[in-house]
C-alpha positions in Angstrom: 0.1 0.0 0.2 1.2 3.4 -0.8 1.8 5.6 2.1 0.4 9.4 1.9 1.2 12.5 4.4 -1.8 13.9 5.5 0.3 16.8 5.7 -0.1 16.8 1.7 -3.2 17.5 -0.7 -4.3 14.1 -2.2 -2.4 13.9 -5.6 -4.8 13.2 -8.8 -8.4 15.5 -7.1 -7.6 18.8 -6.3 -4.0 19.3 -5.8 -1.9 21.6 -8.3 1.5 20.7 -7.7 5.0 22.7 -7.9 7.2 20.0 -9.4 10.8 20.3 -10.6 12.0 19.6 -13.8 14.0 16.7 -12.0 11.8 15.9 -9.1 10.9 16.3 -6.5 14.1 16.4 -5.1 15.3 19.4 -7.4 18.0 19.8 -10.1 20.8 22.5 -7.8 20.2 25.6 -8.4 18.4 25.6 -11.5 14.8 27.4 -11.5 13.3 25.8 -14.1 9.7 24.5 -13.1 6.4 22.7 -14.5 3.1 23.0 -13.1 1.5 19.8 -12.9 -2.3 19.7 -12.2 -4.8 17.6 -12.1 -8.1 17.7 -14.5 -10.8 20.2 -13.7 -13.6 18.7 -12.1 -16.9 17.7 -13.8 -18.4 21.4 -15.3 -21.5 21.8 -13.2 -20.5 20.0 -10.2 -21.1 22.3 -7.4 -17.4 22.9 -6.0 -15.9 21.4 -3.2 -15.9 23.5 0.2 -12.5 21.4 1.3 -10.1 20.1 -0.7 -8.9 17.6 1.7 -13.2 16.4 2.8 -15.4 16.0 -0.3 -18.1 15.4 2.9 -17.3 18.9 3.8 -20.9 20.7 2.9 -22.4 17.3 4.9 -21.3 18.1 8.4 -24.3 17.2 11.3 -27.5 19.1 10.7 -26.1 21.4 7.8 -29.0 21.3 5.3 -30.3 22.7 2.8 -33.1 25.1 2.2 -34.1 22.9 -0.3 -35.0 20.4 2.7 -37.2 22.3 4.8 -40.2 21.0 5.4 -39.3 17.1 4.7 -40.6 15.0 6.8 -38.4 12.9 9.5 -39.1 9.6 8.4 -36.9 5.8 7.0 -37.8 4.6 3.7 -37.6 1.1 4.3 -38.3 -1.2 1.0 -39.3 -4.8 1.8 -38.0 -6.5 -1.9 -40.2 -9.8 -0.7 -43.5 -8.0 0.0 -43.2 -5.1 -2.3 -44.2 -2.7 0.6 -42.5 0.4 1.5 -42.5 1.1 5.6 -42.3 4.5 7.1 -40.1 4.7 10.1 -41.0 8.3 12.3 -37.1 8.1 13.7 -38.3 9.5 16.8 -40.8 7.4 18.2 -39.0 4.2 16.0 -42.8 3.6 15.0 -43.6 2.5 12.0 -46.5 5.4 10.6 -47.0 4.6 7.0 -47.4 1.6 4.7 -47.4 1.6 1.1 -47.2 -0.5 -2.0 -44.8 -0.4 -4.8 -43.8 -2.6 -7.7 -42.4 -5.6 -7.6 -38.6 -5.9 -5.6 -38.5 -2.7 -4.3 -34.4 -2.3 -3.5 -33.0 1.2 -2.9 -34.7 4.3 -1.8 -32.3 7.5 -3.4 -32.8 10.5 -3.1 -33.1 13.0 -6.1 -29.6 15.1 -7.2 -31.4 18.2 -6.3 -33.1 17.1 -3.0 -36.7 17.6 -4.6 -37.8 14.3 -4.9 -37.5 10.5 -3.3 -37.2 7.6 -6.0 -38.0 3.7 -5.4 -36.3 1.4 -8.2 -38.1 -1.5 -8.0 -36.1 -3.8 -10.7 -38.8 -6.5 -11.3 -41.3 -4.5 -11.7 -39.2 -2.6 -14.2 -40.5 1.1 -12.4 -39.2 3.5 -10.3 -41.8 5.5 -8.1 -41.5 8.9 -7.3 -42.3 10.2 -3.4 -42.6 13.7 -2.0 -40.9 13.7 1.2 -43.1 16.8 1.9 -45.8 14.2 2.9 -43.8 10.8 2.6 -46.8 10.0 -0.1 -45.9 8.7 -3.9 -46.6 10.9 -6.6 -45.9 9.0 -10.0 -44.8 5.9 -11.2 -42.5 5.4 -14.7 -41.7 2.5 -16.1 -38.1 2.3 -16.3 -36.2 -1.0 -17.2 -34.4 -2.7 -14.4 -33.6 0.1 -11.8 -31.9 -2.2 -9.5 -30.1 0.9 -8.2 -29.9 4.6 -8.9 -27.3 7.1 -8.5 -26.4 11.0 -9.9 -23.2 12.4 -11.3 -22.0 15.1 -9.7 -23.2 17.4 -12.2 -26.7 16.9 -11.8 -26.6 16.2 -15.7 -27.7 12.0 -15.5 -29.6 10.3 -13.4 -28.3 6.7 -13.5 -30.1 4.0 -13.7 -27.9 0.4 -12.9 -29.4 -2.1 -14.4 -27.7 -4.9 -12.8 -29.8 -8.1 -14.8 -29.0 -6.6 -18.5 -25.5 -5.4 -17.8 -26.1 -1.7 -18.1 -25.6 1.8 -16.8 -29.0 4.1 -18.5 -27.8 7.9 -18.6 -31.3 9.6 -18.3 -33.0 12.9 -17.8 -33.0 13.3 -14.3 -36.6 14.4 -13.9 -38.4 12.6 -16.8 -35.7 9.7 -16.8 -36.0 9.9 -20.5 -33.3 7.6 -21.6 -30.3 9.7 -23.2 -28.1 6.9 -23.5 -27.0 2.9 -22.6 -23.4 2.0 -21.4 -23.0 -1.6 -21.8 -20.6 -3.1 -19.3 -18.3 -6.2 -19.3 -19.5 -7.7 -16.2 -21.9 -9.8 -13.7 -23.8 -8.1 -11.6 -23.2 -4.6 -11.6 -24.7 -2.7 -9.0 -22.9 -0.3 -6.6 -21.0 2.9 -7.5 -19.2 5.6 -6.3 -18.0 9.1 -7.8 -14.3 10.4 -8.4 -13.6 13.7 -6.1 -13.4 15.7 -9.4 -16.8 13.7 -10.4 -15.4 13.1 -13.6 -15.3 9.3 -13.5 -17.1 6.8 -11.5 -16.5 2.7 -10.6 -18.7 0.1 -9.8 -19.0 -3.1 -8.4 -19.8 -6.2 -10.4 -20.6 -8.9 -7.6 -21.6 -11.9 -9.6 -17.8 -11.8 -11.4 -15.8 -10.1 -9.2 -14.7 -7.1 -10.8 -14.7 -3.5 -10.9 -15.2 -1.5 -13.5 -14.4 2.9 -14.3 -17.0 5.2 -16.1 -16.0 7.8 -17.6 -18.6 10.4 -16.6 -17.5 12.9 -19.5 -18.4 11.1 -22.3 -20.7 8.3 -20.7 -18.6 5.5 -21.7 -16.7 2.1 -20.2 -13.1 2.4 -19.7 -11.6 -0.7 -18.1 -11.6 -3.2 -16.0 -10.0 -4.7 -12.9 -10.4 -8.2 -11.2 -10.3 -8.1 -7.5 -7.8 -10.4 -5.3 -9.3 -14.0 -4.8 -12.5 -13.1 -6.8 -14.6 -12.0 -4.3 -18.6 -10.8 -4.6 -18.3 -6.9 -4.1 -21.0 -4.8 -2.7 -21.2 -1.1 -1.8 -18.4 1.0 -2.3 -17.2 4.0 -1.0 -14.8 7.4 -1.7 -12.4 8.4 1.4 -12.9 11.6 2.6 -9.6 13.2 1.3 -10.5 11.3 -2.3 -7.7 9.3 -2.6 -9.1 5.6 -1.8 -12.4 3.8 -2.7 -13.0 1.3 0.0 -15.1 -2.0 -1.8 -17.0 -4.1 0.8 -16.5 -8.0 -0.1 -19.2 -10.1 1.1 -17.1 -13.5 0.2 -13.7 -12.3 1.5 -15.4 -10.9 4.4 -13.8 -7.4 4.7 -12.9 -4.1 2.3 -10.2 -4.0 -0.7 -8.2 -0.8 -1.5 -8.4 0.7 -4.2 -6.2 3.6 -5.7 -8.2 6.6 -7.2 -5.6 7.6 -9.3 -4.5 4.7 -10.7 -7.3 2.2 -10.4 -5.3 -0.4 -8.4 -6.3 -2.5 -5.5 -3.5 -1.9 -3.0 -4.9 -3.7 0.3 -7.9 -5.3 1.9 -8.7 -5.1 5.5 -10.9 -7.8 6.9 -14.1 -6.9 9.1 -16.3 -9.1 9.5 -18.8 -12.2 7.9 -20.5 -10.6 5.0 -18.9 -7.0 4.7 -21.5 -5.2 3.1 -22.8 -1.3 3.5 -20.4 1.5 4.0 -20.7 4.6 5.5 -18.9 7.7 6.4 -19.5 9.5 9.6 -20.3 13.4 9.9 -17.0 14.4 10.8 -15.4 12.3 8.3 -13.6 10.9 10.6 -14.7 7.3 10.7 -16.8 4.8 8.8 -19.4 2.3 9.7 -19.1 -1.3 8.1 -22.3 -3.5 7.9 -21.4 -7.1 8.7 -24.1 -8.7 7.5 -23.1 -12.4 7.5 -22.2 -12.2 11.3 -25.0 -8.9 12.2 -22.3 -6.7 13.3 -21.1 -3.3 12.8 -17.2 -2.4 12.4 -15.9 1.1 13.2 -12.8 1.9 11.1 -10.8 4.9 11.9 -10.1 6.8 8.0 -7.5 8.3 9.3 -5.4 5.2 10.2 -7.2 2.9 8.2 -7.6 0.6 11.7 -10.7 -0.8 13.1 -11.1 0.4 15.9 -14.4 -1.1 16.9 -17.1 -4.1 16.5 -20.6 -3.6 17.7 -22.3 -6.9 17.8 -25.9 -6.6 17.2 -27.9 -8.3 20.4 -29.2 -11.5 19.3 -27.8 -11.3 16.2 -29.1 -9.7 13.1 -28.5 -9.1 8.9 -27.6 -5.9 8.8 -27.5 -4.8 5.3 -27.4 -1.2 3.3 -28.8 1.8 5.5 -27.8 5.4 6.0 -26.9 7.9 9.1 -29.8 10.2 11.4 -28.6 14.2 10.2 -26.6 14.8 14.0 -24.9 11.6 12.8 -26.1 10.0 16.4 -27.8 7.1 15.2 -26.9 4.7 12.7 -29.8 2.6 10.6 -29.0 -0.7 8.8 -31.8 -2.9 7.2 -31.8 -6.8 9.0 -32.0 -7.8 5.3 -32.9 -11.5 6.7 -34.6 -10.7 10.1 -37.7 -8.7 8.9 -36.7 -5.9 11.2 -34.7 -2.6 11.2 -32.3 -1.1 13.2 -31.3 2.0 15.0 -27.8 1.9 16.8 -26.1 4.1 19.2 -23.2 6.4 16.9 -21.1 6.8 20.8 -21.7 3.6 22.4 -22.9 0.7 19.7 -25.6 -0.4 21.7 -28.8 -0.9 19.9 -31.7 2.2 20.7 -34.2 0.5 18.9 -35.3 -3.1 16.8 -38.2 -2.5 14.5 -40.5 -5.1 12.7 -41.2 -4.4 9.0 -42.2 -6.4 6.0 -40.2 -9.3 5.0 -36.5 -8.5 2.7 -36.3 -5.1 3.7 -32.7 -3.5 1.9 -32.1 -0.3 0.4 -33.8 1.5 3.7 -33.0 5.5 3.5 -33.1 8.2 5.9 -34.4 11.3 5.6 -34.2 14.7 5.1 -30.0 14.4 5.3 -27.6 17.2 5.2 -25.8 18.5 2.4 -26.3 20.0 -1.3 -26.7 17.8 -3.2 -27.5 14.0 -3.7 -25.1 11.0 -6.2 -28.3 8.8 -5.1 -27.8 4.9 -3.9 -29.5 5.1 -0.4 -28.5 8.7 0.6 -24.6 9.8 -0.3 -24.6 13.6 -0.3 -21.8 16.2 -1.1 
């Protein structure tokens, strides 16, 4: 693994480096120098507030005016019963339920934070929910919307069509198809974007691979095979933009992928069935769900060392979820236990265990801090 000094700005994302023609060590008394600059950020992408932290606009309770008046709710898609359960996070009680089409997988905030989208991949629909009321307002016919992301400039929605082996770039409100990009792997499902927004990498669950996508030109670039194959799940960029963490449910930990070189540089064992990845509100920690053993691991992002492991009392199957706006409660769906977990991020204690319908998956905690959404269950920057 390549060492990086915390005192240096991340190379290949935001940094502008003054390099001597003879290298970093200089060239005698020569004053000759050249400026090496990383590519400009994706045009139209809101500028990063702090180059050392891409999540700097999504700290505790840093709400956009766009979400003022939105109901505080946790939306739980149950993909066996095709029901969305809606939880009040203050009372930990289900306050509403409504049907959607077959196999709802994830609840996703739109780029502009105006809507929530529910993707039913077997039903081939996206359902739009009004977060002011918590009610669905429209259902659109969309092929295979297993997952949903938005380019950091807000120009495109990307429907992850897993069984079709495609990434469909769509107009972000009407969801009209603009361009389909085929990917040469099986089980494409989760994504994240580089710090400059110019490319994304996606996990291919059934072939143990990762693919790189050019966002500027909407095209496939390349792929890599993970060590020992594996079953990659969630992927999350480090706050400094230098490393993608990739959860591997089969190898029970996270691969580290250098964001500049698109190469695997290390592995961190976390627990059986490593699955979902979430960044703390202060961007110092990562919470990792270990679905196969009913636990949550906590990673110190500065040292890349695991510092805690919280076991869910009586067992469980924590899958996908999200963090409360104040960062004090971590929410996960219990995929195989018909329940949702609310975990105290200070103590690791289980605050609530809420019974829901069968097959809870990509729940969304809403509203979230941040200026815009890049998708999934609520990744805001």
